[in-house]
N, C-alpha and C positions, 0 to 999 in steps of 0.2 A: 464637870471641872472645866472653868475655864483653855480656854487653848493659851500656852503661853510664850513666844513668840524668840528670841532667846537676841538681843538684838547690838548694835555695836557703838556707848553709848557715845555720842558728838562728843560727848569731853579731849577727850583719848584723842577723837580725827582731826580736834583742833589744837588740840593742844602735841598735837604731830605736826603738824603747816609748822604753828611757833617751835618747832626746837627744829629744823629745817631752814628754817629761814633764818634762823638763830646761827644752829651748825654758817652758813654761807657768810651771814657778813660778818663773823671767825673765821674763817678760813679767808676772803679778799682783805681782813684787817691787815692776815701772817701775812699774805703774798703784797699788798704796800709797800711790809716797812722792812718786811726782812730779804725781798727779793729787790732792792732801787739796784740801777745799776750802779758799779763805778766809776766813778767826775776826774780821781786824778790821771794821770799821764803822765807817758815815765816815756824822750825819745834816744836814740841812741842810737850813734853811725857806728860805722863797723868797716874798718879802716890796718887796712896791711901798717905789720908792729917797724917794717925798713922802710917800706917806703913815705906810709904815709895819705895813701893815698886809700879812698874810698870799696870795698870789698863789693861786685855784685854777686848777684846767682846766691845768696847764703841763705839758707833753711833756718830758720828762727823759730822753737817751738815754748812757750807759755805756757807756764799753766795760772789761776786764779785758788784762789776761799772763795766762793760764792755764797759761801754760808757762816756767822758769825759763829751758829748752834752747832754744838757738838757730838754730829750724826754719827762721824765714826765710833762714837757706842754702840751702837744698838748695832752693827754690824752684821750689815748687808749689802755683801760680794758690788753685787746691781747699783746699789747708792754712796755716794761717795763727794765729800764738801767739795773737791776739786776740777772745773775746768779746762781743759787744754787746748791749745789754738795752736796749729804749725800752720804758716806761710812764710810770703817765699822775700825774698829785700833784693829787689830789680835795680836800687839806686845804693847801695846799703847804709842806708837807715831804719830806723827805726821806728817806731812809735807802741808801747804799750799799753796799755789802759788800766 
C-alpha cells in the first residue's frame, strides 16, 4: 500500500491569510470612522461672582464620550464610553474640546 501523507490543504492557508487581511482592514476602517477626534471647542471664563475678576488656580475636570457606540451594554467594568481629563486653569480661562 502507498504511504498516505496528511497535508494541510493549500486553500485553507490562503483563506486564513485572506481572512486576517480582511479583518485587519475592517479594524482600520472602524478606527478611522469611530475614533476621530472631536473638533468642537468651548471656552469658559471662570470669574468671581462678586468682583467679576478671573479666578486663578482652578482645577477643572471634564468628561466626554469617546465613542457613539453603546459599549456600556457589554457590561465590562474596565471599558467605558467616557474619557476624563483634569487640568489646572492658571489664568481663569478653560478651553474644552
